[in-house]
Every structure is written in C-alpha cells, then in structure tokens.
C-alpha positions in Angstrom: 9.5 -4.2 54.0 9.8 -0.6 52.6 13.0 -1.4 50.9 12.1 -4.8 49.6 9.2 -2.7 47.8 11.8 0.0 46.6 13.7 -2.8 45.2 11.0 -4.5 43.4 9.7 -1.5 42.1 13.3 -0.7 40.6 13.4 -4.2 39.1 10.1 -3.9 37.5 10.9 -0.6 35.9 13.9 -1.9 34.6 12.4 -4.5 33.3 9.8 -2.4 31.3 12.7 0.0 30.4 14.6 -2.7 28.7 11.5 -4.1 27.0 10.7 -0.7 25.4 14.5 -0.2 24.7 14.9 -3.5 23.1 11.5 -2.7 20.7 13.1 0.8 19.8 16.5 -0.7 18.9 14.8 -3.6 16.8 12.7 -1.1 15.2 15.6 1.1 14.0 17.4 -1.9 12.9 14.5 -3.2 10.7 14.1 0.4 9.4 17.6 0.6 8.3 17.8 -2.8 6.8 14.4 -2.5 5.1 15.9 0.9 3.5 19.0 -0.5 2.4 17.3 -3.6 0.8 14.8 -1.7 -1.1 16.6 1.5 -2.0 13.8 3.6 -0.6 13.2 5.4 2.7 11.2 3.2 5.3 9.3 4.3 8.4 7.5 2.2 11.0 5.1 3.6 13.5 4.7 0.8 16.2 6.9 -2.5 16.8 6.5 -5.0 19.4 8.6 -8.1 19.9 7.3 -11.0 21.9 10.0 -13.2 23.2 8.0 -16.0 25.1 5.2 -16.1 22.8 7.6 -15.8 19.8 5.6 -12.9 17.9 6.3 -9.9 16.1 3.6 -7.0 15.5 4.4 -3.8 13.4 2.2 -1.3 12.6 2.3 1.6 10.1 4.9 0.2 7.8 5.4 2.7 5.1 7.8 2.7 2.2 8.3 5.8 0.2 8.9 6.4 -3.4 12.6 6.0 -4.7 14.9 8.9 -6.1 13.5 10.1 -9.4 9.7 10.0 -8.2 7.3 12.7 -6.6 7.3 12.2 -3.0 4.6 9.9 -1.6 4.1 6.4 -0.3 4.7 3.5 -2.4 3.8 0.7 0.1 1.4 1.3 3.1 1.3 -1.8 5.4 -1.2 -1.0 8.2 -0.3 -4.3 10.0 2.4 -7.0 10.1 1.9 -10.0 12.5 4.2 -13.0 12.4 5.0 -15.7 14.6 8.6 -16.8 14.4 10.9 -19.9 15.0 13.5 -18.9 18.0 15.1 -22.0 17.4 15.7 -21.7 13.6 17.3 -18.1 14.2 20.2 -19.5 16.4 20.7 -22.0 13.5 21.0 -18.7 11.3 17.7 -19.5 9.4 14.4 -17.1 9.5 11.6 -19.4 10.1 8.0 -17.7 10.1 5.3 -20.4 10.5 2.5 -17.9 10.2 2.5 -14.3 8.8 -0.3 -11.8 8.3 0.0 -8.6 6.3 -2.5 -5.9 5.6 -1.7 -4.0 2.6 -3.5 -0.8 2.8 -2.4 1.1 -0.1 -0.1 0.5 -3.1 1.0 4.0 -4.9 2.0 3.4 -8.4 3.9 6.4 -9.9 5.0 6.5 -13.5 7.4 9.5 -13.9 8.0 11.9 -16.7 10.6 9.4 -18.1 8.0 6.7 -18.3 9.6 4.8 -15.5 7.6 3.1 -13.0 8.3 3.3 -9.2 8.3 -0.3 -8.3 10.8 -1.1 -11.2 13.5 0.9 -9.6 13.4 -0.3 -6.3 17.0 -1.7 -5.5 15.7 -5.0 -4.4 14.0 -5.6 -7.9 16.9 -4.1 -9.6 19.4 -6.5 -8.1 17.2 -9.3 -8.7 16.7 -8.7 -12.4 20.3 -8.5 -12.9 20.8 -11.9 -11.1 17.8 -13.2 -13.0 16.7 -14.7 -9.7 19.2 -17.7 -10.3 20.7 -17.9 -6.5 19.9 -16.0 -3.4 21.9 -12.9 -2.5 25.4 -14.0 -0.7 25.0 -13.1 2.7 21.4 -13.2 3.2 19.9 -15.3 5.7 17.8 -18.2 4.5 14.1 -17.6 4.9 10.9 -19.6 5.1 7.0 -18.4 5.5 4.9 -21.6 5.9 1.8 -19.6 5.6 0.9 -15.9 4.6 -2.4 -14.4 4.7 -2.4 -11.3 2.6 -5.0 -8.4 2.4 -5.0 -6.1 -0.2 -6.5 -2.7 -0.1 -6.6 -0.4 -3.0 -3.9 1.1 -5.6 -3.6 4.3 -6.5 -1.8 4.7 -9.8 -0.5 8.2 -11.1 0.9 8.8 -14.5 3.1 11.8 -15.0 4.4 10.9 -18.4 1.7 12.7 -20.4 2.4 16.1 -18.7 2.8 17.9 -15.6 -0.8 16.9 -14.5 -0.8 13.5 -13.5 -3.6 11.0 -14.8 -5.1 9.2 -11.6 -6.5 6.1 -11.2 -7.6 4.1 -8.2 -8.4 0.3 -7.6 -10.4 -0.9 -4.9 -9.0 -4.5 -5.0 -10.3 -5.4 -1.2 -9.6 -9.1 -1.2 -7.6 -11.5 1.0 -5.4 -14.5 -0.1 -3.4 -17.1 1.4 -0.3 -18.3 0.2 2.2 -21.0 1.1 6.1 -21.6 1.1 7.5 -18.4 0.6 11.3 -18.9 0.7 13.0 -15.4 0.1 12.7 -11.8 1.0 12.5 -10.9 -3.0 9.8 -13.3 -3.3 7.8 -12.0 -0.6 8.4 -8.3 -2.1 7.4 -9.5 -5.3 4.0 -10.9 -4.0 3.3 -7.4 -2.2 4.0 -5.7 -4.8 2.8 -8.0 -8.0 -0.2 -9.5 -6.6 -2.7 -6.2 -6.2 -1.3 -5.0 -9.9 -2.5 -8.2 -11.2 -5.6 -8.3 -9.5 -6.6 -4.6 -11.1 -5.3 -5.9 -14.5 -2.1 -3.4 -14.3 0.2 -4.2 -17.3 3.8 -3.4 -18.2 5.9 -3.9 -15.0 9.1 -5.8 -15.1 8.8 -7.2 -11.7 6.1 -9.5 -13.2 9.0 -11.7 -14.8 10.9 -11.4 -11.6 8.1 -12.5 -9.6 7.4 -15.6 -12.1 11.1 -16.4 -11.6 11.0 -16.2 -8.0 8.1 -18.4 -7.9 5.5 -16.3 -6.7 2.1 -17.5 -7.6 -0.4 -15.5 -9.1 -3.9 -14.5 -8.5 -6.8 -16.2 -10.4 -8.0 -14.6 -13.5 -11.5 -14.3 -12.3 -10.5 -11.8 -9.4 -10.4 -9.1 -11.9 -14.0 -9.6 -12.7 -14.8 -7.9 -9.3 -14.2 -4.6 -11.0 -16.8 -5.3 -13.8 -20.0 -4.1 -12.8 -19.1 -1.3 -10.5 -19.0 2.3 -12.0 -18.8 4.5 -9.1 -16.7 5.5 -5.7 -18.1 7.0 -2.8 -16.8 8.4 0.8 -17.9 10.6 3.4 -16.2 13.6 4.5 -16.0 15.8 7.4 -16.5 19.1 5.4 -19.1 21.4 4.8 -21.1 21.1 1.4 -19.8 24.5 0.0 -15.9 23.4 0.7 -16.7 19.8 -0.8 -18.4 21.3 -4.2 -15.6 23.7 -4.6 -12.9 20.9 -4.1 -14.9 18.7 -6.6 -15.3 21.4 -9.0 -11.7 22.4 -9.1 -10.5 18.7 -9.8 -12.9 18.2 -12.7 -12.4 21.5 -14.1 -8.6 20.5 -14.3 -9.7 18.0 -16.7 -11.6 19.9 -19.1 -15.0 21.5 -19.6 -17.7 20.9 -17.0 -21.3 21.3 -16.4 -22.4 22.3 -12.6 -25.4 22.8 -10.9 -24.7 24.0 -7.2 -28.2 24.0 -6.0 -28.6 20.2 -6.6 -24.9 19.2 -6.0 -24.4 18.1 -9.2 -21.1 18.3 -11.4 -20.6 16.5 -14.6 -17.4 16.3 -17.1 -15.0 14.1 -19.0 -11.9 12.5 -17.8 -9.7 10.3 -20.1 -12.6 10.4 -22.8 -15.0 8.9 -20.1 -18.0 10.5 -18.9 -17.7 11.5 -15.5 -20.4 12.5 -13.0 -19.9 13.9 -9.1 -22.9 14.1 -6.9 -22.2 15.9 -3.4 -25.0 15.2 -0.8 -25.1 17.0 2.9 -25.6 14.3 5.3 -25.2 16.6 8.4 -23.5 20.0 9.5 -20.0 19.6 8.1 -20.7 16.2 7.1 -21.1 15.3 3.4 -21.1 12.2 1.0 -19.5 12.5 -2.4 -20.3 9.9 -5.0 -18.2 9.8 -8.4 -19.3 7.6 -11.5 -17.7 7.2 -14.7 -18.5 5.5 -17.8 -16.7 5.0 -21.3 -18.6 3.9 -24.3 -21.4 2.9 -21.7 -19.0 0.7 -19.7 -18.3 1.3 -16.1 -14.8 2.7 -15.5 -14.3 2.4 -11.6 -10.7 3.0 -11.8 -11.6 6.5 -13.0 -14.1 7.5 -10.7 -11.9 6.1 -8.0 -9.1 8.3 -9.2 -11.4 11.6 -9.2 -12.7 10.9 -5.7 -8.8 10.4 -4.8 -8.1 14.0 -5.8 -11.0 15.3 -4.2 -10.2 13.8 -1.0 -6.5 15.1 -1.3 -7.7 18.7 -1.7 -10.0 18.4 1.2 -7.4 17.2 3.7 
C-alpha cells in the first residue's frame, strides 16, 4: 500500500510539474513571438493554458517602447482571456470564438523628432509598406468571432517642444464589443487605435492602416463623455506635506504658481489653462488630490489628468 501511495504521489507531482513547465515554455514562446512581431520588448506576468476547457489566460501583458523613445510602457493589458478551437489549430488555423481584453493603459509618446511611438512599431511599419493588401507570408490565418475590449486610460507625453514633456491623460473607461477580427494586424490596430479615437487624438498614421485592415471605429458620441469633466482625483498613501510638496514641484515646472499650504491649495497655468490643485488630508498618511483645469472657461480634463499623473509619479 505504501508503495502504491508513493507511486501515485510521483505521478501527481509529475503531472503538476509538466503543467507548470508547459505554461512556462508557452509563455516564453509568446513573449519572443510578440517581441519579434511588434519590434518592441514584451513581458508577461502570468500565463495559463487550459487544454480540456480550451482556454488561455494571460495577466500583466506589457509592451514597452521601441528604440528611439524614452523608457516606459506603451501597452499594458491587465487581462487577456480567450477560448480557442483546438481542432482548428491542428488544421493550421487560429480560431478564437471569444476573447476578452482589458487595456489598462496606453502610453503614447512623441519624441524630440516628432515621431509617435505607435507608428514606429514593426508590425505597423510592415503593414504600411504592404498597404494591407495581403497577409504576411507564413502567418497562421486567424479568426476572432467576438472580442470584448475594455479601455482604461491614455497617458500622452510630448517631448517635441523641449526637454520637459507635455503630459496629458485621457480617462476613456469604456467597454466595446467587436466581431470578426481576421488578422493579428487588425487586432493590434484595434487595441492601439480605438482608445486614441475615443479621446480624439489625431495625427497617427496607424489610423489609415486600421481602416485598411477593416477595423471598425468607435461612435463619435463617445468623445462627448469627456466634455463635462474638468477635474481628476486620486487618493494616495502619503503625508499631507509630501503630497503638497510633490504637487507644488510639478506645477512650478510649468510656470508661476500661487500656493497656500495652510488650506492645501495650489494654482497655476499649464498649456494656457488655469489649473487648481487641492490637497485634502483624509487620515494619517492618507490624502486625496484633486486637480482641475479650464481654458477659456472650457473644461480640460486631459490637462488635469496629466498634472495628476506627474504628481503620482513623484509620490511613487
């Protein structure tokens, strides 16, 4: 009996070890392939392949900026869940009946030469040369029946005016469903283009590539969700003094400021917009920072979000 239990234990441990090894190997392969396809470094936190239920779960997918741009994350997908058709795979087809992707953050950067990081991705430059007339040779045909895409925020940094970047943040926070996606290029264009269109960001050549690839665009009225909001707010695990000093330092880099430490209020100007920062003590080492921005009496949430993002970076 004892020998049987030992054998069973060895079998169970072997199966578990093979399962872990399987996920580790596939995770490494996906990382390498994604890096080669995009031309930018890719990192994955977690990967799990379900053979019997035919599912794949990926967490913490990060694509970093390509060469020629400051270090940082271009795309952060917090969650990728897909169901796959195993039979189609054996027929050299990648068929995903359902896919769910959460785009936590898209980091757009325009460098000192005026180039946009998304335009410099290898996958996009290749498609631009081909004018999306045909699928790349050797690429497995792909079909996604239904994709649910959640879009969080866009952090835009423009280094072209000078050394100090102009930072805007767009809180998109929408979920959309798409049908019939037939190529990796179309999927990549969808993930990159849709949040940019929702925020009203112009000037990216990947728009043309996305249209040629047959990627649907967001309804125009989505952009209206930004119209009535002029402020951004966030709570931090920080003392009032540290939060106030970080906020003051950020706004001072933009120009002249007026500050009242006693009431936690700082005002100044960013990109010709009037900006107000209010720091409120919530508890011991817990504060809330509220940033509002208006230009010609119109709300400018992207400026408010950008200032708050820079404050958050200083408080890390």
